[in-house]
PDB file as gemmi writes it, atoms N, CA and C in Angstrom:
CRYST1    1.000    1.000    1.000  90.00  90.00  90.00 P 1                      
ATOM      1  N   MET A   1      11.805   7.451   8.715  1.00  0.00           N  
ATOM      2  CA  MET A   1      11.042   7.147   9.689  1.00  0.00           C  
ATOM      3  C   MET A   1      10.345   5.869   9.714  1.00  0.00           C  
ATOM      4  N   ALA A   2      10.532   4.588  10.598  1.00  0.00           N  
ATOM      5  CA  ALA A   2       9.738   3.602  10.532  1.00  0.00           C  
ATOM      6  C   ALA A   2       8.199   3.616  10.797  1.00  0.00           C  
ATOM      7  N   GLY A   3       7.653   2.815  10.122  1.00  0.00           N  
ATOM      8  CA  GLY A   3       6.305   2.660  10.208  1.00  0.00           C  
ATOM      9  C   GLY A   3       5.280   3.405   9.410  1.00  0.00           C  
ATOM     10  N   LEU A   4       5.655   4.022   8.855  1.00  0.00           N  
ATOM     11  CA  LEU A   4       4.826   4.964   8.142  1.00  0.00           C  
ATOM     12  C   LEU A   4       4.313   4.664   6.601  1.00  0.00           C  
ATOM     13  N   THR A   5       4.768   3.333   6.037  1.00  0.00           N  
ATOM     14  CA  THR A   5       4.637   2.706   5.099  1.00  0.00           C  
ATOM     15  C   THR A   5       3.527   1.517   5.256  1.00  0.00           C  
ATOM     16  N   LEU A   6       2.624   1.633   4.703  1.00  0.00           N  
ATOM     17  CA  LEU A   6       1.468   0.253   4.759  1.00  0.00           C  
ATOM     18  C   LEU A   6       1.534  -0.580   3.463  1.00  0.00           C  
ATOM     19  N   PHE A   7       1.192  -1.808   3.921  1.00  0.00           N  
ATOM     20  CA  PHE A   7       1.084  -2.721   2.813  1.00  0.00           C  
ATOM     21  C   PHE A   7      -0.263  -3.116   2.554  1.00  0.00           C  
ATOM     22  N   VAL A   8      -0.844  -2.960   1.379  1.00  0.00           N  
ATOM     23  CA  VAL A   8      -2.307  -3.172   1.267  1.00  0.00           C  
ATOM     24  C   VAL A   8      -2.082  -4.323   0.308  1.00  0.00           C  
ATOM     25  N   GLY A   9      -2.754  -5.634   0.875  1.00  0.00           N  
ATOM     26  CA  GLY A   9      -3.360  -6.605  -0.042  1.00  0.00           C  
ATOM     27  C   GLY A   9      -4.701  -6.988  -0.167  1.00  0.00           C  
ATOM     28  N   ARG A  10      -4.840  -7.905  -1.019  1.00  0.00           N  
ATOM     29  CA  ARG A  10      -6.007  -8.451  -1.639  1.00  0.00           C  
ATOM     30  C   ARG A  10      -6.888  -7.310  -2.441  1.00  0.00           C  
ATOM     31  N   LEU A  11      -5.930  -6.693  -3.491  1.00  0.00           N  
ATOM     32  CA  LEU A  11      -6.440  -5.600  -4.207  1.00  0.00           C  
ATOM     33  C   LEU A  11      -7.024  -6.590  -5.346  1.00  0.00           C  
ATOM     34  N   PRO A  12      -8.107  -6.268  -6.234  1.00  0.00           N  
ATOM     35  CA  PRO A  12      -8.625  -6.736  -7.453  1.00  0.00           C  
ATOM     36  C   PRO A  12      -7.393  -6.321  -8.603  1.00  0.00           C  
ATOM     37  N   PRO A  13      -7.457  -7.116  -9.483  1.00  0.00           N  
ATOM     38  CA  PRO A  13      -6.458  -6.897 -10.738  1.00  0.00           C  
ATOM     39  C   PRO A  13      -7.006  -5.478 -11.168  1.00  0.00           C  
ATOM     40  N   SER A  14      -8.030  -4.937 -11.077  1.00  0.00           N  
ATOM     41  CA  SER A  14      -8.301  -3.571 -11.727  1.00  0.00           C  
ATOM     42  C   SER A  14      -7.971  -2.489 -10.977  1.00  0.00           C  
ATOM     43  N   ALA A  15      -7.265  -2.518  -9.794  1.00  0.00           N  
ATOM     44  CA  ALA A  15      -7.005  -1.414  -8.755  1.00  0.00           C  
ATOM     45  C   ALA A  15      -5.776  -0.561  -9.416  1.00  0.00           C  
ATOM     46  N   ARG A  16      -6.025   0.555  -9.378  1.00  0.00           N  
ATOM     47  CA  ARG A  16      -5.039   1.649  -9.621  1.00  0.00           C  
ATOM     48  C   ARG A  16      -4.372   2.663  -8.709  1.00  0.00           C  
ATOM     49  N   SER A  17      -3.148   2.938  -8.854  1.00  0.00           N  
ATOM     50  CA  SER A  17      -2.742   3.608  -7.625  1.00  0.00           C  
ATOM     51  C   SER A  17      -3.412   5.080  -7.620  1.00  0.00           C  
ATOM     52  N   GLU A  18      -4.044   5.632  -8.287  1.00  0.00           N  
ATOM     53  CA  GLU A  18      -4.839   6.867  -8.183  1.00  0.00           C  
ATOM     54  C   GLU A  18      -6.103   6.466  -7.382  1.00  0.00           C  
ATOM     55  N   GLN A  19      -6.738   5.313  -7.311  1.00  0.00           N  
ATOM     56  CA  GLN A  19      -7.840   4.738  -6.618  1.00  0.00           C  
ATOM     57  C   GLN A  19      -7.484   4.660  -5.011  1.00  0.00           C  
ATOM     58  N   LEU A  20      -6.398   4.067  -5.043  1.00  0.00           N  
ATOM     59  CA  LEU A  20      -5.473   3.680  -3.760  1.00  0.00           C  
ATOM     60  C   LEU A  20      -5.518   4.866  -2.887  1.00  0.00           C  
ATOM     61  N   GLU A  21      -4.674   5.875  -3.797  1.00  0.00           N  
ATOM     62  CA  GLU A  21      -4.430   7.209  -3.166  1.00  0.00           C  
ATOM     63  C   GLU A  21      -5.896   8.107  -2.553  1.00  0.00           C  
ATOM     64  N   GLU A  22      -6.738   7.839  -3.620  1.00  0.00           N  
ATOM     65  CA  GLU A  22      -8.004   8.515  -3.133  1.00  0.00           C  
ATOM     66  C   GLU A  22      -8.381   8.014  -1.944  1.00  0.00           C  
ATOM     67  N   LEU A  23      -8.492   6.786  -1.849  1.00  0.00           N  
ATOM     68  CA  LEU A  23      -9.231   6.041  -0.527  1.00  0.00           C  
ATOM     69  C   LEU A  23      -8.642   6.285   0.636  1.00  0.00           C  
ATOM     70  N   PHE A  24      -6.968   6.419   0.537  1.00  0.00           N  
ATOM     71  CA  PHE A  24      -6.291   6.626   1.763  1.00  0.00           C  
ATOM     72  C   PHE A  24      -6.296   8.006   2.184  1.00  0.00           C  
ATOM     73  N   SER A  25      -6.415   8.949   1.131  1.00  0.00           N  
ATOM     74  CA  SER A  25      -6.381  10.377   1.534  1.00  0.00           C  
ATOM     75  C   SER A  25      -7.567  10.779   2.558  1.00  0.00           C  
ATOM     76  N   GLN A  26      -8.450   9.665   2.573  1.00  0.00           N  
ATOM     77  CA  GLN A  26      -9.614  10.263   3.398  1.00  0.00           C  
ATOM     78  C   GLN A  26      -9.274  10.266   4.975  1.00  0.00           C  
ATOM     79  N   VAL A  27      -7.824   9.696   5.318  1.00  0.00           N  
ATOM     80  CA  VAL A  27      -7.362   9.742   6.717  1.00  0.00           C  
ATOM     81  C   VAL A  27      -6.502  10.675   6.830  1.00  0.00           C  
ATOM     82  N   GLY A  28      -5.837  10.943   5.783  1.00  0.00           N  
ATOM     83  CA  GLY A  28      -4.660  12.187   5.980  1.00  0.00           C  
ATOM     84  C   GLY A  28      -3.840  12.056   4.703  1.00  0.00           C  
ATOM     85  N   PRO A  29      -2.872  13.196   4.550  1.00  0.00           N  
ATOM     86  CA  PRO A  29      -2.306  13.428   3.472  1.00  0.00           C  
ATOM     87  C   PRO A  29      -1.252  12.259   2.926  1.00  0.00           C  
ATOM     88  N   VAL A  30      -1.446  11.416   1.814  1.00  0.00           N  
ATOM     89  CA  VAL A  30      -0.708  10.596   1.414  1.00  0.00           C  
ATOM     90  C   VAL A  30       0.738  10.975   0.945  1.00  0.00           C  
ATOM     91  N   LYS A  31       1.882  10.548   1.330  1.00  0.00           N  
ATOM     92  CA  LYS A  31       3.093  11.016   0.729  1.00  0.00           C  
ATOM     93  C   LYS A  31       3.379  10.292  -0.716  1.00  0.00           C  
ATOM     94  N   GLN A  32       3.105   8.909  -0.666  1.00  0.00           N  
ATOM     95  CA  GLN A  32       3.422   8.048  -1.682  1.00  0.00           C  
ATOM     96  C   GLN A  32       2.529   6.921  -1.671  1.00  0.00           C  
ATOM     97  N   CYS A  33       2.121   6.510  -2.926  1.00  0.00           N  
ATOM     98  CA  CYS A  33       1.184   5.560  -3.048  1.00  0.00           C  
ATOM     99  C   CYS A  33       1.366   4.966  -4.353  1.00  0.00           C  
ATOM    100  N   PHE A  34       1.499   3.429  -4.306  1.00  0.00           N  
ATOM    101  CA  PHE A  34       1.362   2.742  -5.669  1.00  0.00           C  
ATOM    102  C   PHE A  34       0.911   1.297  -5.485  1.00  0.00           C  
ATOM    103  N   VAL A  35       0.234   0.885  -6.709  1.00  0.00           N  
ATOM    104  CA  VAL A  35      -0.029  -0.580  -6.637  1.00  0.00           C  
ATOM    105  C   VAL A  35       1.053  -1.222  -7.567  1.00  0.00           C  
ATOM    106  N   VAL A  36       1.381  -2.476  -7.327  1.00  0.00           N  
ATOM    107  CA  VAL A  36       2.342  -3.360  -7.985  1.00  0.00           C  
ATOM    108  C   VAL A  36       1.691  -4.103  -9.010  1.00  0.00           C  
ATOM    109  N   THR A  37       2.248  -3.849 -10.289  1.00  0.00           N  
ATOM    110  CA  THR A  37       1.440  -4.389 -11.419  1.00  0.00           C  
ATOM    111  C   THR A  37       2.321  -5.588 -12.011  1.00  0.00           C  
ATOM    112  N   GLU A  38       1.970  -6.374 -12.912  1.00  0.00           N  
ATOM    113  CA  GLU A  38       2.277  -7.552 -13.618  1.00  0.00           C  
ATOM    114  C   GLU A  38       3.243  -6.889 -14.360  1.00  0.00           C  
ATOM    115  N   LYS A  39       4.627  -7.530 -14.737  1.00  0.00           N  
ATOM    116  CA  LYS A  39       5.373  -6.912 -15.653  1.00  0.00           C  
ATOM    117  C   LYS A  39       4.825  -6.966 -17.261  1.00  0.00           C  
ATOM    118  N   GLY A  40       4.987  -5.853 -18.052  1.00  0.00           N  
ATOM    119  CA  GLY A  40       4.311  -5.446 -19.406  1.00  0.00           C  
ATOM    120  C   GLY A  40       3.090  -5.600 -18.971  1.00  0.00           C  
ATOM    121  N   SER A  41       2.443  -5.004 -18.065  1.00  0.00           N  
ATOM    122  CA  SER A  41       0.658  -4.931 -18.035  1.00  0.00           C  
ATOM    123  C   SER A  41       0.490  -3.882 -17.069  1.00  0.00           C  
ATOM    124  N   LYS A  42      -1.031  -3.556 -17.046  1.00  0.00           N  
ATOM    125  CA  LYS A  42      -1.548  -2.610 -15.968  1.00  0.00           C  
ATOM    126  C   LYS A  42      -2.147  -3.298 -14.995  1.00  0.00           C  
ATOM    127  N   ALA A  43      -2.255  -4.734 -15.204  1.00  0.00           N  
ATOM    128  CA  ALA A  43      -3.104  -5.235 -14.048  1.00  0.00           C  
ATOM    129  C   ALA A  43      -2.404  -5.540 -12.733  1.00  0.00           C  
ATOM    130  N   CYS A  44      -2.913  -5.151 -11.675  1.00  0.00           N  
ATOM    131  CA  CYS A  44      -2.391  -5.010 -10.280  1.00  0.00           C  
ATOM    132  C   CYS A  44      -2.315  -6.592  -9.873  1.00  0.00           C  
ATOM    133  N   ARG A  45      -0.913  -6.683  -9.172  1.00  0.00           N  
ATOM    134  CA  ARG A  45      -0.508  -7.961  -8.911  1.00  0.00           C  
ATOM    135  C   ARG A  45      -1.322  -8.495  -7.370  1.00  0.00           C  
ATOM    136  N   GLY A  46      -2.327  -7.757  -6.918  1.00  0.00           N  
ATOM    137  CA  GLY A  46      -2.932  -7.884  -5.656  1.00  0.00           C  
ATOM    138  C   GLY A  46      -2.285  -7.152  -4.423  1.00  0.00           C  
ATOM    139  N   PHE A  47      -1.514  -6.275  -4.795  1.00  0.00           N  
ATOM    140  CA  PHE A  47      -0.956  -5.393  -3.545  1.00  0.00           C  
ATOM    141  C   PHE A  47      -0.368  -4.398  -3.818  1.00  0.00           C  
ATOM    142  N   GLY A  48      -0.205  -3.377  -3.015  1.00  0.00           N  
ATOM    143  CA  GLY A  48       0.423  -2.091  -3.319  1.00  0.00           C  
ATOM    144  C   GLY A  48       0.895  -1.554  -1.753  1.00  0.00           C  
ATOM    145  N   TYR A  49       1.509  -0.390  -2.046  1.00  0.00           N  
ATOM    146  CA  TYR A  49       2.025   0.387  -0.801  1.00  0.00           C  
ATOM    147  C   TYR A  49       1.667   1.869  -0.505  1.00  0.00           C  
ATOM    148  N   VAL A  50       1.132   2.365   0.527  1.00  0.00           N  
ATOM    149  CA  VAL A  50       0.960   3.720   0.861  1.00  0.00           C  
ATOM    150  C   VAL A  50       1.845   4.278   1.976  1.00  0.00           C  
ATOM    151  N   THR A  51       2.280   5.450   1.651  1.00  0.00           N  
ATOM    152  CA  THR A  51       3.193   5.965   2.706  1.00  0.00           C  
ATOM    153  C   THR A  51       2.566   7.226   3.219  1.00  0.00           C  
ATOM    154  N   PHE A  52       2.494   7.481   4.664  1.00  0.00           N  
ATOM    155  CA  PHE A  52       1.957   8.850   5.027  1.00  0.00           C  
ATOM    156  C   PHE A  52       3.403   9.352   5.724  1.00  0.00           C  
ATOM    157  N   SER A  53       3.021  10.680   5.999  1.00  0.00           N  
ATOM    158  CA  SER A  53       3.876  11.664   6.500  1.00  0.00           C  
ATOM    159  C   SER A  53       4.101  11.282   8.169  1.00  0.00           C  
ATOM    160  N   MET A  54       2.686  11.269   8.833  1.00  0.00           N  
ATOM    161  CA  MET A  54       2.641  11.122  10.256  1.00  0.00           C  
ATOM    162  C   MET A  54       2.090   9.885  10.739  1.00  0.00           C  
ATOM    163  N   LEU A  55       2.483   9.605  11.839  1.00  0.00           N  
ATOM    164  CA  LEU A  55       2.012   8.118  12.278  1.00  0.00           C  
ATOM    165  C   LEU A  55       0.611   7.948  12.916  1.00  0.00           C  
ATOM    166  N   GLU A  56       0.175   9.081  13.139  1.00  0.00           N  
ATOM    167  CA  GLU A  56      -1.475   9.344  13.373  1.00  0.00           C  
ATOM    168  C   GLU A  56      -2.252   8.665  12.221  1.00  0.00           C  
ATOM    169  N   ASP A  57      -1.611   9.178  11.092  1.00  0.00           N  
ATOM    170  CA  ASP A  57      -2.547   8.974   9.796  1.00  0.00           C  
ATOM    171  C   ASP A  57      -2.493   7.545   9.602  1.00  0.00           C  
ATOM    172  N   VAL A  58      -1.323   6.831   9.788  1.00  0.00           N  
ATOM    173  CA  VAL A  58      -0.988   5.365   9.728  1.00  0.00           C  
ATOM    174  C   VAL A  58      -1.988   4.331  10.219  1.00  0.00           C  
ATOM    175  N   GLN A  59      -1.981   5.171  11.811  1.00  0.00           N  
ATOM    176  CA  GLN A  59      -2.742   4.308  12.948  1.00  0.00           C  
ATOM    177  C   GLN A  59      -4.257   4.510  12.491  1.00  0.00           C  
ATOM    178  N   ARG A  60      -4.695   5.787  12.083  1.00  0.00           N  
ATOM    179  CA  ARG A  60      -6.213   5.612  11.740  1.00  0.00           C  
ATOM    180  C   ARG A  60      -6.581   5.164  10.459  1.00  0.00           C  
ATOM    181  N   ALA A  61      -5.537   4.929   9.511  1.00  0.00           N  
ATOM    182  CA  ALA A  61      -5.884   4.146   8.284  1.00  0.00           C  
ATOM    183  C   ALA A  61      -5.929   2.638   8.748  1.00  0.00           C  
ATOM    184  N   LEU A  62      -5.090   2.137   9.591  1.00  0.00           N  
ATOM    185  CA  LEU A  62      -5.028   0.934  10.004  1.00  0.00           C  
ATOM    186  C   LEU A  62      -6.513   0.420  10.553  1.00  0.00           C  
ATOM    187  N   LYS A  63      -7.069   1.473  11.202  1.00  0.00           N  
ATOM    188  CA  LYS A  63      -8.387   1.032  11.980  1.00  0.00           C  
ATOM    189  C   LYS A  63      -9.449   1.263  10.992  1.00  0.00           C  
ATOM    190  N   GLU A  64      -9.381   2.390  10.192  1.00  0.00           N  
ATOM    191  CA  GLU A  64     -10.600   2.900   9.328  1.00  0.00           C  
ATOM    192  C   GLU A  64     -10.702   1.890   7.943  1.00  0.00           C  
ATOM    193  N   ILE A  65      -9.778   1.693   7.186  1.00  0.00           N  
ATOM    194  CA  ILE A  65      -9.638   1.199   5.812  1.00  0.00           C  
ATOM    195  C   ILE A  65      -9.653  -0.155   5.919  1.00  0.00           C  
ATOM    196  N   THR A  66     -10.769  -0.663   5.632  1.00  0.00           N  
ATOM    197  CA  THR A  66     -11.043  -2.187   5.308  1.00  0.00           C  
ATOM    198  C   THR A  66     -11.486  -2.848   4.134  1.00  0.00           C  
ATOM    199  N   THR A  67     -11.941  -1.846   3.495  1.00  0.00           N  
ATOM    200  CA  THR A  67     -12.654  -2.191   1.889  1.00  0.00           C  
ATOM    201  C   THR A  67     -11.925  -1.380   1.026  1.00  0.00           C  
ATOM    202  N   PHE A  68     -12.091  -2.040  -0.383  1.00  0.00           N  
ATOM    203  CA  PHE A  68     -11.743  -1.297  -1.565  1.00  0.00           C  
ATOM    204  C   PHE A  68     -12.552  -1.757  -2.610  1.00  0.00           C  
ATOM    205  N   GLU A  69     -13.273  -0.837  -3.114  1.00  0.00           N  
ATOM    206  CA  GLU A  69     -14.628  -1.127  -4.145  1.00  0.00           C  
ATOM    207  C   GLU A  69     -15.205  -2.363  -3.640  1.00  0.00           C  
ATOM    208  N   GLY A  70     -15.674  -2.319  -2.566  1.00  0.00           N  
ATOM    209  CA  GLY A  70     -16.431  -3.115  -1.904  1.00  0.00           C  
ATOM    210  C   GLY A  70     -16.026  -4.483  -1.509  1.00  0.00           C  
ATOM    211  N   CYS A  71     -14.720  -4.514  -1.896  1.00  0.00           N  
ATOM    212  CA  CYS A  71     -14.136  -5.830  -1.457  1.00  0.00           C  
ATOM    213  C   CYS A  71     -13.192  -5.676  -0.284  1.00  0.00           C  
ATOM    214  N   LYS A  72     -13.031  -6.677   0.816  1.00  0.00           N  
ATOM    215  CA  LYS A  72     -12.252  -6.703   1.956  1.00  0.00           C  
ATOM    216  C   LYS A  72     -10.737  -6.386   1.404  1.00  0.00           C  
ATOM    217  N   ILE A  73     -10.054  -5.713   2.096  1.00  0.00           N  
ATOM    218  CA  ILE A  73      -8.397  -5.880   1.822  1.00  0.00           C  
ATOM    219  C   ILE A  73      -7.698  -6.045   3.171  1.00  0.00           C  
ATOM    220  N   ASN A  74      -6.435  -6.388   2.929  1.00  0.00           N  
ATOM    221  CA  ASN A  74      -5.453  -6.586   3.985  1.00  0.00           C  
ATOM    222  C   ASN A  74      -4.633  -5.237   4.401  1.00  0.00           C  
ATOM    223  N   VAL A  75      -4.591  -4.650   5.150  1.00  0.00           N  
ATOM    224  CA  VAL A  75      -3.932  -3.423   5.718  1.00  0.00           C  
ATOM    225  C   VAL A  75      -3.197  -3.603   6.735  1.00  0.00           C  
ATOM    226  N   THR A  76      -1.680  -3.666   6.594  1.00  0.00           N  
ATOM    227  CA  THR A  76      -0.751  -3.710   7.694  1.00  0.00           C  
ATOM    228  C   THR A  76       0.279  -2.872   7.372  1.00  0.00           C  
ATOM    229  N   VAL A  77       1.232  -2.670   8.563  1.00  0.00           N  
ATOM    230  CA  VAL A  77       2.390  -2.077   8.652  1.00  0.00           C  
ATOM    231  C   VAL A  77       3.445  -2.553   7.745  1.00  0.00           C  
ATOM    232  N   ALA A  78       3.950  -2.061   6.556  1.00  0.00           N  
ATOM    233  CA  ALA A  78       5.053  -2.649   5.789  1.00  0.00           C  
ATOM    234  C   ALA A  78       6.457  -3.099   6.314  1.00  0.00           C  
ATOM    235  N   LYS A  79       6.828  -4.144   6.048  1.00  0.00           N  
ATOM    236  CA  LYS A  79       8.109  -4.753   6.564  1.00  0.00           C  
ATOM    237  C   LYS A  79       9.179  -4.189   5.520  1.00  0.00           C  
ATOM    238  N   LYS A  80      10.454  -3.924   6.305  1.00  0.00           N  
ATOM    239  CA  LYS A  80      11.450  -3.707   5.283  1.00  0.00           C  
ATOM    240  C   LYS A  80      11.763  -4.854   4.646  1.00  0.00           C  
ATOM    241  N   LYS A  81      12.411  -4.716   3.483  1.00  0.00           N  
ATOM    242  CA  LYS A  81      12.842  -5.761   2.488  1.00  0.00           C  
ATOM    243  C   LYS A  81      14.422  -5.989   3.100  1.00  0.00           C  
ATOM    244  N   LEU A  82      14.507  -7.003   3.447  1.00  0.00           N  
ATOM    245  CA  LEU A  82      16.189  -7.242   3.712  1.00  0.00           C  
ATOM    246  C   LEU A  82      16.794  -7.594   2.560  1.00  0.00           C  
ATOM    247  N   ARG A  83      18.071  -6.993   2.179  1.00  0.00           N  
ATOM    248  CA  ARG A  83      18.754  -7.148   0.838  1.00  0.00           C  
ATOM    249  C   ARG A  83      19.904  -7.731   1.223  1.00  0.00           C  
ATOM    250  N   ASN A  84      20.572  -8.919   0.691  1.00  0.00           N  
ATOM    251  CA  ASN A  84      21.999  -9.259   0.899  1.00  0.00           C  
ATOM    252  C   ASN A  84      23.066  -8.133   0.204  1.00  0.00           C  
ATOM    253  N   LYS A  85      23.899  -7.796   0.994  1.00  0.00           N  
ATOM    254  CA  LYS A  85      25.068  -6.967   0.555  1.00  0.00           C  
ATOM    255  C   LYS A  85      25.743  -7.688  -0.610  1.00  0.00           C  
ATOM    256  N   THR A  86      25.949  -8.950  -0.441  1.00  0.00           N  
ATOM    257  CA  THR A  86      26.857  -9.811  -1.386  1.00  0.00           C  
ATOM    258  C   THR A  86      26.181 -10.575  -2.120  1.00  0.00           C  
ATOM    259  N   LYS A  87      26.347 -10.697  -3.458  1.00  0.00           N  
ATOM    260  CA  LYS A  87      25.360 -11.351  -4.500  1.00  0.00           C  
ATOM    261  C   LYS A  87      26.152 -12.530  -4.698  1.00  0.00           C  
ATOM    262  N   ALA A  88      25.122 -13.624  -4.905  1.00  0.00           N  
ATOM    263  CA  ALA A  88      25.997 -14.862  -5.227  1.00  0.00           C  
ATOM    264  C   ALA A  88      26.292 -14.815  -6.732  1.00  0.00           C  
ATOM    265  N   LYS A  89      27.578 -15.386  -6.770  1.00  0.00           N  
ATOM    266  CA  LYS A  89      28.096 -15.704  -8.236  1.00  0.00           C  
ATOM    267  C   LYS A  89      27.598 -17.064  -8.874  1.00  0.00           C  
TER     268      LYS A  89                                                      
END                                                                             
């Protein structure tokens, strides 16, 4: 289903998936949640993704969740990544 995954930007390097899930669980059950980390490190690259099962929970999260550990974050509906079917040689 389209529009059930949120992109969460402006996360601090200390952000962890468990913290993000705890925050977003306040608006509804989280289906999947993860922060993107630096290769070979546990440091957050500054963004993550949260997937809900219901569109109502997505809409609530967009309205209600604006901060993470006291810092302003950017929450938007995630866009699908377009992948080329043919790879350059």
